[in-house]
N, C-alpha and C positions, 0 to 999 in steps of 0.2 A: 451458846448454840454452836454446834460444829457444822459450819457451812459446807465443809467438804462432803457431807452426807446429803445436802439439800440443794445442790447446784443445778439440778435438772427438774423442770416443771412442765406441766401441761400448758400453763399460762402464767405470764408475769405481767402484773398490773403496775404501771409506774404512776404513783400518786395515791396516797392514803387519805384522800378527801371523800366527800360525799359520793361522787360517782364511782370512784375506784373501789371503795369499801362495799358499796351495793353490788357492783359487778362481781367482786370476789365472793360475796355471800351466795349469789345466784349460781355462779359456776361451781363453787364448793358443794352446794346442795346436790349437784348432779354428778358428784364423784370425781371432779377434776382436782389435780394437785396444783394448788394456786399459791403464788407468792405475791405479796404487795410490797413494793419498795417505795421508800420516801426519804428525802434528804433531811426532813425535820426530825427532831428527837421525840415528837409526839404525833399521834395520828389525829386527823380531823382538826388541824389547827384553825382553819377558817370557820369551821362549824362552831368552834368554841367562842369566837368573837361575834358571831352573827346574832342579829336581833337583840343587841345590847346584852349579850350573854345568855339570852333565853331561846335563841334559835327559832327564827320564823321558818319552820321546817316544811311548810307547804302552803298552798292557797286552795281553799275548798272549791273555788270557782274556776280552776284552771281549764283553759281551752287553748287550742293552737293559735287563736287570735291574740293571745297574750305574749307572743314571742316575735322577735325580729330576726329575719333571715333572708338571704337572697332567694331562697326557695321556701316560700311560706307553707308549703305542704309537707316538707320533710319531717317535721316533728310529730305529725299526726299519728303515725304508726306506733311509736314508742309511748306517747302520751295516752293513747287509747287502751294500750295493753297493761299499763301500770298507772293507776289513777291515785288521786289524793286519798280516796277511801282505802285503797290497798295499803298505803303507807300508814294510815291511821290504825289499820288492823294490826300492823307490826308494833306500833306505839302502844296499843292496848295490850298486846301480848306481854309487853315489858312493864305494864302498869305505870306508864308515864302520864301524869296529869297534864292537861293542856287547856288552853282557852282560845277563843276567837276574838281578835281585835277587829278593827274596821276593815271593810272591803274583803272579807274572807280570809284574812291573814291568821294563821294558826301558830301559836307559840307554846313552849313549855311553861307550865306554872312555876317550875323550879329552875333548872339550869340546862344550858346546852350540853353540859357534861353528860347528861342523861342520854342524849341522842348518840353521842360518841360511844358511851359505854354499851348502849344497845347494839350498835353496829359491830363493835369489837367482840361482844359476847356472841353475836350471830356468826361472826367469822370463826371464832374459836370452836363453836359447836360443829362446824363442818370442816375443821382441819386446815383452815387458811393460815399460812405463815405470813406474819407481818414483820418486815425487816426495816427498822428505822435507822436514822443516822447513816443512811446508805446513799451516797452521791452517785448518780448515774452520769457517765461521761459520754457514752455512745452506744449504739445498737447497730448491728449488721446482720445480714442473712445470707447463708449458703443453703444447706439443707434445712437448718434450723436458725432461729434467731440467737445471736450471741450478744448478751447485754453486759457491757463493761461497767463495773461499779467499784466504789471504794472498798467494798468487802469481797472483791474477787469477781471473776467472770461467771455468768450464769447462762444456761442454755434453756431454750423453750421453743415449743411449736408456735406459740401465739404471744404477741405483745399487745397490751392495751395501754394507750396513752390517755392518762387521766390526771395530768398535772395541772389542769386549769389553764388560765390565761395570764395576761400581763398585769392584772389589777392587784393592788396592795403589794408592791415589790419588797417592802420591809419585812414581809412574812416569807420571802423567798420566791415569790412569783417570778416567772421568767417565760421566755418564748421557747422553752425546750421542746414542748409538744409540737409547736408549729415548725421548728427547725427540723425535727426528726421526720415529721410528715412530709416536708419538702424533699428530704433526702430520699424518701421512698417513692417520690414521684407524685405526691398529692398536691393539689393547688390550695392556696390559702387566700381567702377573702381578706383584703387589707384590714387589719385590726385598728380599733380606736377605743378610747375610754368611754364607758357607758355608765349610766346612773351616777353622774358626776356633777359636782357644783360648777357654776359658770362664773367667769371673771368679767367684770365690767371694763369698758374701754377706759383709757387713761383720762380722757376729758370728763368722764362721769364718775370716776372712782371716789372723789371726795363726797359726792352726794350719797352714794351707797354706803360708804364707810360710816357716815354720820348716822345712818339708820340701822347699823349693825345690831342684830338681836330682835328686830321687829319681825313679827310673823303674822300672817293673816290668810284666810281662805282665798282661793283664786282659781281661775281656769287658765291654764297655760296652753297655748296653741302654736303649732308650727305647721303650715300647710293645712291639711285636712285632719291632722292628728291633734288631739286635745286631751288634757287630763285635768280633772277637778279635784285638787287636794290643796294642801297649804304651801305657801311660799315664805321663805325666810331670807331677809336681807342680811348680808354678811359684810365684813370689812373689806372683802375683795369683789363682791358682786351679789349673786343670788344662789340660794340653795333651797332645801325643803323638798318634800316628796314630789310636788308638781314639777319642779325644776329638774330633779333627778330623772323623773320619768321622761320628760320631753327631751332631755339631753341626749338620750340614746338614739333619737331620730334626727338630730341636727346634722346638717352637712355644712361645708365651708360657706361662710357668708350668710347663713340663714339667720333670720330675725324671729324672735319670739314675740307673740302678742299676749298680754296678760289682762284678764278681767278681774279687778279687785273688788267687784261688787256683783258676784254671780246672781243671776235671776232677779236683779233689781233694776228698775229704771231710775238710775241715780240722779240724772238731770232733773227729772220731774219731782222726785222726792225732796231734793235739796231746794228747788224753787218753792215748793209748797211750805217747807219749814222756814225759809227766809221770809215768805209772805206772812206766816203766822207769828214769827218772832223777829221782826226787823232789826231789833237792837242787839241781838246776840252776835258775838264775834264770829267771823268766818271760820276760824280754826275750831271753835266750839261746835259749830254745826257739823263740820267734817268729822270731828272726833266721835260723833254718834254713829258713824258708818265704818271708819277705819281706825287703827291704833292712833293714839293721840300724837305720837312722835312723827308719824307719817303725815297726819293732818297738819301739824305745826310746820313741817318742811314745805308743804305745798300752799298753805293758806295765803302767804304774802305774794305769791307768784302772779295771780291773775283773777279773773272772775270765777264764781262758783261753777258756772256752766262749763267753762273751759277745764277747770280742775276735775269736775265730774266726768267729762268726756275723756280726759287723760286716764283717770282711774279705770274706766270701762275698756279702754283700748291702749294700755300702756305698752310702749315699744321698747324692747330690750335686744340689742345686738351684741352678743358676747364677743369679747376680744379673743378669748380662748377658754378651754376648760381648765379645771384644776389638775388634770392629768391622771395618770394611773395611780399616783400616790393616794388620791382621794376617791378614785373610781371604785364602785362596788363590783363592777363586772367589766369584761372586755366584749365589745361588739365586733363581730367578724370572727374569723378563725378558719379551721379546715373546711374547705368547700364541700358542701353536702352533696354535690353532684358526683363526688368521688367516693361516697360512702353508701352502703346499703341502709335504707331507712328501717329495715326490719332487724338487722343484726349489728349495725354500726361498723361492720368490717369494710375495709378499703376494697373497692371493686377491682383494682389492678395491683394489689399488694397483699396476696393471700396471707392470712394470719395476723394482719395488723388491724387493730380496732382503735377508734377514737371516740371518746365520750365526754360528756359534761361541757364545761365552759370552753374547752379547746375547739369545739365544733361551732360552726357559724349558725348557732341558735342561741339567742339571748332573750331572757325573760324580762318582764316588767319588774319593778320593785314590789315586794310583798309576798315572797315565798315561791314565786314561779321558777326561779333559777334552781332552787333546791328540788322542785318537782321534776325539772328536766334532768337534773343529776340522777335522781332515783330512777326515773324512767329509762334514760339512756343506758344507765348502768345495768339495769335488769335486762334490757334488750341485748346488750353485748354479752352478759353472762349466759343467757339462753343461747345466743349465737355460738359462743365458744363450745358449749356442750354439744350442739348439733354438729359442729365441725370435727369433733374428736371421736 
């Protein structure tokens, strides 16, 4: 490619992930000259590893209530204008087979590569230029934005920050979008790891390590927020969908309460079985309700009644999270008060847009973050067209 002929664009999108590619498609459809820049050598790197390689590309039940933000109303506009059904129509157009798992989660029957190919084909159809292995060092603005890259400086009327957040740094995640947003005067809600496993305190670590690999259904609750999914004991603490979900809501010093026998009166049921079978070992009775390794670890501690009570209101105070290395998302990001909910453009930095994970909008586990990426990307792509 002769970059000397392609150095000026109507819009430069920094980040060739879900949000960035969707924004490019939408802007390209409307006749804009668009370039997508990414430091990776492939587009859609995070898409490719999502959902175990099958991409949990949306959740059919998406509502604004499935997102965390300092402004709970911000996501409504974009989500209402680009829905899971809209994305499914695009998937159908490209003849990608899919299936629904639990709780409205939609996955490719085949591979996440199909979603990336679909997005790249859509970009190609509307003339979007995708420039990979392109490291961006800075952006400044006089009359236009000047983006400094490893492949030379590029000029544009509009810059879209779509580089994601701080999660999964081994894939090149960084705080670039947040730093650049701050440079242009936008505020940032303090980021933290979300959808992340939790570490046990040092004095409890041996107990949790011994149970590593044990999984069971549970209700995880912190304050008024609760999730009913599975919990997994790990050699460092707790994980599993219920723990990942509740982790995004945790604040410093918060304690989680776990119910390992949802919808059961465990005390009454165990008492009845003890009465019916007085000679059966305690661990055997417990093993009829929870995995046997967990039953064995608790059986010698105390009475059945106390064990049942503990299982119904298990207290876990994490020492810390597993951090961004194991986090699926970043909670926090560019303050939504500084962005238009309709176009994702910065209110006081004309021509600067922020989309996807870099925004202080974080979805639950189960396809919600992809739906936010699609919806915020479409909103910004339409906003770019209206501004040009």
